[in-house]
DRENZASE-322993 format. One record per residue (C-alpha): x, y, z. Coordinates in pm, whole numbers, plus 50000, padded with zeros to 5 digits. Last residue first. Layout:
<atoms>
ATOM, X, Y, Z
...
</atoms>
This chain:
<atoms>
ATOM, 74192, 64416, 93345
ATOM, 73959, 64708, 93290
ATOM, 73938, 64974, 93563
ATOM, 73952, 65265, 93317
ATOM, 73873, 65142, 92964
ATOM, 74188, 65109, 92757
ATOM, 74153, 64738, 92679
ATOM, 73780, 64770, 92616
ATOM, 73803, 64800, 92238
ATOM, 74028, 64496, 92216
ATOM, 73795, 64302, 92447
ATOM, 73496, 64390, 92230
ATOM, 73680, 64295, 91910
ATOM, 73803, 63968, 92060
ATOM, 73456, 63887, 92192
ATOM, 73312, 63935, 91843
ATOM, 73576, 63705, 91692
ATOM, 73526, 63452, 91971
ATOM, 73152, 63440, 91905
ATOM, 73205, 63408, 91528
ATOM, 73459, 63127, 91568
ATOM, 73222, 62945, 91804
ATOM, 72939, 62985, 91549
ATOM, 73176, 62844, 91284
ATOM, 73268, 62534, 91487
ATOM, 72922, 62465, 91633
ATOM, 72798, 62212, 91375
ATOM, 73127, 62029, 91372
ATOM, 73382, 62079, 91102
ATOM, 73621, 61837, 90937
ATOM, 73773, 62012, 90635
ATOM, 74116, 62038, 90788
ATOM, 74230, 62359, 90615
ATOM, 73940, 62604, 90647
ATOM, 73800, 62481, 90978
ATOM, 74146, 62452, 91133
ATOM, 74247, 62800, 91019
ATOM, 73920, 62940, 91156
ATOM, 73971, 62748, 91481
ATOM, 74327, 62876, 91516
ATOM, 74244, 63240, 91436
ATOM, 73945, 63263, 91668
ATOM, 74128, 63066, 91938
ATOM, 74419, 63313, 91919
ATOM, 74187, 63616, 91940
ATOM, 73986, 63476, 92232
ATOM, 74286, 63359, 92431
ATOM, 74494, 63672, 92379
ATOM, 74199, 63897, 92463
ATOM, 74111, 63686, 92767
ATOM, 74465, 63712, 92902
ATOM, 74486, 64085, 92828
ATOM, 74157, 64142, 93013
ATOM, 74265, 63926, 93308
ATOM, 74563, 64152, 93361
ATOM, 74827, 64083, 93625
ATOM, 75091, 64076, 93349
ATOM, 75232, 63739, 93461
ATOM, 74893, 63603, 93567
ATOM, 74716, 63706, 93246
ATOM, 75012, 63596, 93034
ATOM, 75014, 63253, 93197
ATOM, 74640, 63212, 93156
ATOM, 74666, 63315, 92790
ATOM, 74942, 63059, 92729
ATOM, 74745, 62792, 92912
ATOM, 74434, 62868, 92706
ATOM, 74631, 62846, 92380
ATOM, 74763, 62510, 92494
ATOM, 74410, 62390, 92572
ATOM, 74310, 62497, 92219
ATOM, 74609, 62299, 92088
ATOM, 74511, 61995, 92295
ATOM, 74160, 62002, 92148
ATOM, 74305, 62037, 91798
ATOM, 74517, 61722, 91853
ATOM, 74263, 61519, 92056
ATOM, 74031, 61520, 91752
ATOM, 74246, 61259, 91580
ATOM, 74559, 61150, 91765
ATOM, 74741, 61218, 92092
ATOM, 75028, 60980, 92159
ATOM, 74994, 60799, 92490
ATOM, 75207, 60793, 92807
ATOM, 75009, 61073, 92964
ATOM, 75266, 61348, 93010
ATOM, 75547, 61238, 92777
ATOM, 75323, 61095, 92506
ATOM, 75056, 61363, 92529
ATOM, 75325, 61631, 92506
ATOM, 75460, 61457, 92195
ATOM, 75113, 61449, 92040
ATOM, 75054, 61817, 92109
ATOM, 75379, 61938, 91950
ATOM, 75362, 62312, 91872
ATOM, 75040, 62416, 92048
ATOM, 75085, 62179, 92341
ATOM, 75450, 62284, 92381
ATOM, 75346, 62650, 92380
ATOM, 75090, 62578, 92650
ATOM, 75346, 62396, 92864
ATOM, 75586, 62689, 92830
ATOM, 75308, 62939, 92910
ATOM, 75208, 62733, 93214
ATOM, 75564, 62725, 93345
ATOM, 75608, 63096, 93280
ATOM, 75293, 63172, 93480
ATOM, 75397, 62942, 93766
ATOM, 75733, 63115, 93795
ATOM, 75568, 63456, 93779
ATOM, 75320, 63355, 94049
ATOM, 75603, 63229, 94268
ATOM, 75758, 63575, 94247
ATOM, 76105, 63602, 94100
ATOM, 76345, 63791, 94324
</atoms>
């Protein structure tokens, strides 16, 4: 039997994937408004967070969830900063912090008691 937590986790992962792939459409069907401008990358980061939350709950591992979130946000924000051209003053420091966290989380994934 599927646990309620598993059902909730898959629901959040599906919503997160939808936010990453089609943030404006999700905004339209959920909020009644198309997402535009800075709402698009913000919604994608929220989608990444929902995917990581779902994985963490499904796998019962907060470490794996944080690793997925941090690594995916590092890659997405770096891609966004390099391709979009609009960067805030904290974009690259945030990328650096998430990159370091990703490395530390990756190294700690086999530590006894982690996750």
